[in-house]
C-alpha positions in Angstrom: 0.5 0.1 0.0 1.1 3.5 -1.3 0.8 6.6 0.9 -0.8 9.4 -1.4 -0.9 13.2 0.0 -3.3 15.5 -2.3 -3.2 19.0 -2.2 -5.6 21.9 -4.4 -4.9 25.1 -5.0 -7.2 27.8 -6.3 -11.1 27.3 -7.5 -13.8 25.1 -5.8 -13.6 22.9 -9.3 -10.1 22.1 -8.2 -11.2 21.3 -4.8 -14.0 18.8 -6.5 -11.4 17.2 -8.8 -9.0 17.1 -5.9 -11.5 15.0 -4.0 -12.6 12.7 -6.6 -9.1 11.8 -7.5 -8.5 10.8 -3.8 -11.4 8.7 -3.8 -10.4 6.6 -6.8 -6.8 6.2 -5.2 -8.2 5.2 -2.1 -10.7 2.7 -3.8 -7.8 1.4 -5.7 -5.9 0.5 -2.5 -3.6 3.7 -2.1 -4.0 5.5 1.6 -4.6 8.9 1.7 -2.7 10.8 4.1 -2.0 14.7 5.2 0.3 16.8 2.7 2.5 17.6 5.5 2.9 14.3 6.4 6.0 11.9 4.3 4.3 10.4 1.6 4.8 8.0 -1.2 3.6 9.9 -3.9 2.1 13.8 -3.6 -0.4 15.1 -6.1 -0.5 19.1 -6.6 -4.0 20.6 -8.3 -2.1 23.5 -9.7 -4.1 26.8 -10.6 -2.6 29.4 -12.6 -5.5 32.3 -12.5 -2.9 34.9 -11.5 1.2 34.8 -11.4 0.9 34.9 -7.6 -1.0 31.3 -8.0 1.6 30.1 -10.6 4.3 30.5 -8.0 2.1 29.0 -5.0 2.0 25.8 -7.4 5.6 25.8 -8.1 6.2 26.3 -4.3 3.9 23.4 -3.5 5.6 21.2 -6.0 9.3 21.8 -4.7 7.8 21.7 -1.1 6.4 18.2 -1.6 10.2 17.1 -3.4 11.9 18.3 -0.4 9.9 16.6 2.1 10.5 13.2 0.6 12.7 13.3 -2.2 12.2 9.7 -3.4 8.4 10.2 -3.7 6.5 10.7 -6.8 5.2 14.2 -7.4 2.5 14.8 -9.7 1.6 18.0 -11.1 -2.1 18.5 -12.6 -4.3 21.3 -13.8 -4.0 24.5 -15.3 -0.4 25.6 -14.4 1.1 22.9 -16.2 -1.3 23.2 -19.2 -0.2 26.8 -19.5 3.6 26.5 -19.1 4.0 23.3 -20.0 7.2 23.8 -21.6 8.5 25.1 -18.1 6.7 22.2 -16.0 8.4 19.6 -18.5 11.9 21.0 -17.2 11.1 21.3 -13.7 12.9 18.6 -11.9 10.7 18.1 -9.1 7.7 16.9 -11.4 7.7 13.1 -12.2 4.3 13.3 -13.9 2.1 15.8 -15.5 -1.5 15.8 -15.8 -3.7 17.7 -17.8 -7.0 19.3 -17.1 -9.1 16.4 -19.0 -7.1 13.5 -17.5 -7.9 13.8 -14.1 -9.8 10.8 -13.7 -7.1 8.7 -15.0 -4.8 9.0 -12.1 -5.0 5.7 -11.1 -4.2 4.2 -14.1 -1.5 6.7 -14.6 0.1 6.0 -11.3 -0.2 2.4 -12.0 1.3 2.4 -15.5 4.4 4.3 -13.9 5.3 2.0 -11.1 4.8 -0.7 -13.2 7.4 0.7 -15.7 9.8 1.4 -12.4 9.7 -1.9 -11.4 10.7 -2.8 -15.3 13.4 -0.6 -15.2 14.8 -2.0 -12.1 15.3 -5.2 -13.8 16.9 -3.6 -16.5 19.0 -1.7 -14.1 18.0 1.7 -15.3 19.3 4.5 -12.8 15.8 6.7 -13.4 12.5 6.6 -14.7 11.4 9.1 -17.3 9.0 11.0 -16.7 5.4 10.4 -17.8 2.9 12.7 -19.4 -0.7 12.5 -19.8 -1.7 15.3 -21.6 -4.5 16.1 -24.3 -4.6 19.3 -26.1 -7.5 20.9 -24.2 -8.2 23.4 -26.7 -8.6 20.8 -29.5 -12.0 20.9 -31.1 -14.5 18.0 -29.9 -13.1 17.7 -26.5 -16.0 16.4 -24.3 -16.9 16.5 -20.3 -14.5 14.9 -18.2 -16.8 12.2 -16.4 -16.2 12.5 -12.6 -18.5 11.2 -9.7 -18.0 12.1 -6.4 -18.9 8.9 -4.3 -18.4 10.3 -0.7 -18.9 13.7 1.0 -15.3 15.1 1.9 -16.9 17.5 4.4 -19.3 17.0 7.3 -22.6 18.9 5.6 -21.4 20.9 2.3 -20.2 19.0 -1.0 -19.0 21.0 -4.2 -20.7 20.0 -7.4 -19.2 20.5 -10.7 -21.7 20.8 -13.2 -19.3 22.2 -16.5 -16.0 22.8 -17.7 -14.3 25.1 -19.7 -15.0 28.8 -20.8 -15.6 30.5 -24.0 -15.7 34.4 -22.5 -11.8 35.0 -23.4 -11.3 38.2 -21.1 -8.5 40.0 -21.9 -6.5 39.3 -18.5 -7.5 35.7 -18.4 -5.8 32.5 -18.9 -8.1 30.1 -18.1 -9.7 29.5 -21.4 -6.5 28.4 -22.5 -6.0 25.9 -19.8 -9.3 24.7 -19.3 -10.8 24.5 -23.0 -14.3 25.3 -24.6 -17.5 24.8 -22.3 -18.6 21.5 -21.7 -21.5 20.9 -20.0 -22.0 17.6 -17.3 -25.4 15.5 -18.5 -28.0 16.3 -15.9 -28.7 13.0 -15.0 -25.2 12.6 -13.8 -25.4 15.6 -11.7 -28.6 14.3 -10.1 -27.5 10.9 -9.6 -24.6 12.4 -7.7 -26.3 14.5 -5.4 -28.7 12.0 -4.2 -26.1 9.6 -3.3 -24.4 12.3 -1.6 -27.7 13.5 0.0 -28.1 9.7 1.2 -24.4 10.0 3.0 -26.2 13.1 5.3 -25.1 16.0 3.0 -27.2 18.9 3.5 -26.2 21.6 1.2 -24.5 21.5 -2.0 -22.3 24.2 -4.1 -22.7 24.3 -8.0 -19.5 24.9 -9.2 -17.9 25.2 -12.5 -15.3 27.6 -14.8 -18.4 29.1 -16.1 -21.5 27.8 -14.5 -23.7 30.5 -16.2 -22.9 28.8 -19.6 -24.3 25.5 -18.3 -25.8 23.6 -21.3 -25.3 26.5 -23.8 -23.0 24.0 -25.7 -25.9 21.7 -25.9 -28.0 24.6 -27.7 -29.6 27.1 -24.8 -28.9 27.7 -21.5 -30.4 25.0 -18.9 -29.2 26.3 -15.5 -32.6 27.2 -14.4 -34.3 23.8 -15.1 -31.2 22.1 -13.2 -31.8 24.3 -10.2 -35.7 23.2 -10.5 -34.5 19.4 -10.4 -32.2 19.7 -7.8 -34.4 21.5 -5.4 -36.9 18.1 -5.6 -34.0 15.9 -3.9 -35.2 14.9 -0.6 -32.2 15.5 2.0 -30.7 18.9 0.4 -32.0 21.5 2.4 -29.4 24.5 0.4 -28.3 24.8 -3.0 -25.5 27.5 -3.8 -24.1 28.7 -6.9 -20.7 29.8 -7.4 -19.5 32.8 -9.6 -22.3 33.8 -12.0 -22.0 36.4 -14.9 -24.5 39.3 -14.2 -25.9 38.9 -17.6 -27.6 35.5 -16.5 -29.9 37.0 -14.0 -32.6 38.1 -16.0 -36.3 38.7 -14.5 -37.2 35.1 -15.3 -34.0 33.9 -13.8 -34.5 36.1 -10.4 -38.3 35.1 -10.3 -37.3 31.4 -11.3 -34.7 31.1 -8.4 -36.9 32.8 -5.9 -39.4 30.4 -6.1 -37.4 27.2 -5.2 -36.9 27.4 -1.4 -33.6 25.7 -1.4 -31.7 27.8 -3.3 -29.6 30.1 -1.0 -30.1 34.3 -1.3 -26.1 34.4 -1.9 -25.1 35.2 -5.5 -21.5 35.8 -6.6 -21.7 38.0 -9.4 -18.3 38.8 -11.1 -17.7 42.5 -11.8 -14.1 43.4 -12.4 -14.4 46.5 -12.8 -17.2 49.4 -12.3 -16.1 51.4 -15.2 -17.8 50.8 -18.4 -14.0 52.3 -20.1 -12.2 49.3 -18.4 -14.6 46.7 -19.0 -14.9 47.2 -22.4 -10.9 46.8 -22.5 -11.1 43.6 -20.4 -13.5 42.4 -23.1 -16.4 41.8 -20.2 -20.0 41.5 -22.2 -21.8 43.9 -20.1 -22.0 47.6 -19.1 -22.0 48.6 -15.0 -25.5 49.3 -15.9 -26.4 46.2 -17.1 -24.8 45.1 -13.8 -26.5 47.3 -11.7 -29.9 46.1 -13.1 -29.0 42.4 -12.4 -28.6 43.4 -8.4 -32.0 45.7 -8.7 -33.5 42.1 -9.8 -32.4 40.0 -7.1 -32.6 42.9 -4.7 -36.4 42.9 -6.1 -37.3 38.9 -5.4 -35.1 38.5 -2.4 -34.9 40.1 1.1 -31.2 41.4 1.4 -29.5 38.8 -0.5 -25.9 38.4 0.4 -24.4 39.9 -3.0 -20.2 39.4 -3.2 -18.1 39.6 -5.8 -14.6 40.0 -7.7 -13.2 43.5 -8.4 -9.4 43.9 -10.3 -7.5 47.2 -9.9 -4.6 48.4 -11.8 -5.9 47.1 -15.2 -3.7 48.2 -17.8 -4.8 51.9 -18.9 -6.8 52.2 -15.6 -6.6 56.3 -15.2 -7.5 57.6 -12.0 -10.7 58.7 -13.3 -11.6 55.4 -14.4 -10.4 53.8 -11.0 -12.9 56.5 -9.2 -15.5 55.2 -11.3 -15.4 51.6 -10.2 -14.9 52.2 -6.7 -17.9 55.1 -6.4 -20.1 51.8 -8.7 -18.8 49.6 -5.8 -19.7 51.9 -3.1 -23.0 52.4 -4.7 -23.9 48.2 -5.3 -22.8 47.9 -1.3 -21.7 44.3 -1.7 -21.5 42.1 1.3 -17.9 41.0 0.3 -15.5 42.0 -2.3 -12.8 39.8 -3.4 -10.1 42.6 -4.6 -7.4 41.4 -6.8 -4.4 43.6 -8.3 -4.0 43.0 -12.1 -1.5 40.6 -12.5 0.0 40.5 -15.7 -0.6 36.7 -17.8 1.8 35.8 -20.6 -0.4 34.8 -23.6 -3.4 37.4 -23.1 -4.3 40.6 -24.9 -3.8 42.1 -21.6 -0.1 41.6 -20.9 0.7 43.3 -24.5 -1.3 46.4 -23.4 0.0 49.7 -23.0 0.0 52.1 -19.8 0.8 49.2 -17.4 0.5 50.5 -13.7 3.2 49.8 -11.3 2.6 47.8 -8.4 2.9 50.4 -5.8 -0.4 52.2 -7.5 -2.1 48.6 -7.6 -1.4 48.3 -3.8 -2.8 51.9 -3.2 -6.1 51.5 -5.2 -6.5 47.9 -3.7 -5.8 49.1 -0.1 -9.0 51.7 -0.6 -11.4 48.9 -1.8 -10.5 46.7 0.9 -11.2 49.2 3.7 -14.2 49.8 1.9 -15.2 46.3 1.8 -14.3 45.8 5.4 -17.1 48.3 6.5 -19.2 47.2 3.9 -19.2 43.7 5.2 -19.6 44.8 9.1 -22.3 47.0 8.1 -24.4 43.9 6.2 -23.7 41.4 9.4 -24.7 44.1 11.8 -28.4 44.2 10.4 -28.6 40.4 11.4 -27.8 41.0 15.1 -31.2 40.6 17.1 -32.9 38.5 14.2 -33.7 34.8 14.2 -31.7 33.0 11.4 -31.4 29.4 10.0 -28.0 27.7 10.7 -26.5 25.0 9.2 -23.9 23.6 11.8 -20.4 22.2 10.2 -17.9 21.9 12.1 -16.0 22.8 15.6 -12.9 25.0 15.7 -11.2 27.0 18.6 -11.1 30.7 18.7 -9.0 32.3 21.4 -8.3 29.1 23.2 -12.0 28.2 23.5 -14.0 25.5 21.6 -16.8 26.7 19.3 -19.6 25.0 16.8 -19.4 26.7 13.4 -22.2 27.2 10.8 -23.6 29.6 8.6 -26.9 31.3 7.7 -28.6 31.2 3.9 -26.8 34.3 3.4 -23.7 32.8 4.1 -22.9 34.6 7.5 -20.6 32.8 9.9 -22.0 32.1 13.2 -20.6 30.5 16.4 -22.1 29.0 19.6 -19.6 28.3 22.6 -19.4 24.7 23.7 -19.7 26.0 27.2 -23.6 25.5 26.3 -23.8 21.8 25.7 -27.3 21.8 25.1 -26.6 23.8 21.8 -23.4 23.0 21.0 -23.8 19.0 21.8 -26.2 19.0 18.7 -23.1 19.0 16.2 -22.7 19.4 12.8 -25.1 18.3 10.1 -28.1 19.9 12.0 -30.1 23.2 10.9 -31.7 25.0 14.0 -33.5 28.3 14.2 -31.2 30.7 16.5 -31.4 34.3 17.3 -28.1 36.1 16.6 -26.6 38.1 19.9 -23.5 39.9 18.6 -20.0 39.8 16.9 -17.7 37.1 17.8 -14.8 38.2 15.8 -14.9 41.1 12.9 -16.5 37.8 10.3 -18.3 35.8 12.9 -21.2 36.1 14.6 -22.6 34.5 17.7 -25.6 33.0 19.1 
């Protein structure tokens, strides 16, 4: 039996795929251990969304080889897809696995170890590295079938419903790493969710590289229909969606989701900039006014929905005036949370060749302003719920300032804690939903009952 340690970087799609790989390996006789332990095999599911993500991916690869120089290090995912030549030359990598080959991880490893045994017999010193990569951007690529049989967490599971992206935003490398959109069959999704519900899963998060395009490759959008079918599954109490494009929030979509009692009033609408000039150069396919309308539609059908977003600062050519437009727009929307990113130059993208690249110092200054804003907006949003009674899905235990708490989330994904000194409440454990009155703040990002 060989020990395998897995580590996932980046998005929820990577996390899902890592869970499935771990499951397949375990079923095939491999023992899964912590990434901090000495293992025979280290699998790093890499990310390449920013230059920092690339750097972190390389760090984890080197860290694994340093921990056990004799281990087999497998690098898979977006970093190796977008920087294949450097990955091939990286002496810490033994096996490269592309984004449409992760489901074959057991076969890839078994064949690798079989080759090592053959080479030992032939007294060959070093096994040559193995590559398992397809051209992810070649026509006719199909959705890579994966099925999560067991829930990796206590209450929540990520469900991958599609892969790939056709948007080609001028700053983004991901369409080159993930290929064109490919939607998963609805029947497979429903079967997976029913299986997880039988294991005690209470909440699912639908994820993908471009969730809004689900079904488009088959002729028309199918996301609302999928939500309607998932809403019928017994045992599932909550359905969340990962990042959505604002244009998918039409009146029909907003009202359709609001009619489904299990869809949570928590939406991540990707913005990137509140300036139309910047949005156009980013090749985003909407205007600030259209984004505002999407938010209005959600707030019309939901009571105080939690709306979160991503914002990029320091995009090439972003002037002080266009930055101020974006800042003022974010202030007017009044998000629950903003994830603020400094523009990262990605080789191979249109934006990397644009003129008027900003200094890191200026990007940092602009980022700090938005980070201060989101801190205040988030605090104000949470404060509204102090004194209110909310349904909380209790998930796991955590130690904060030396004391033990049970942690959960409301439907709007507000984090809540209950002290384990209150044995009646804390003893209920994870996986239960209860109605409780919020009494105040435990920490800046955690309320308490």
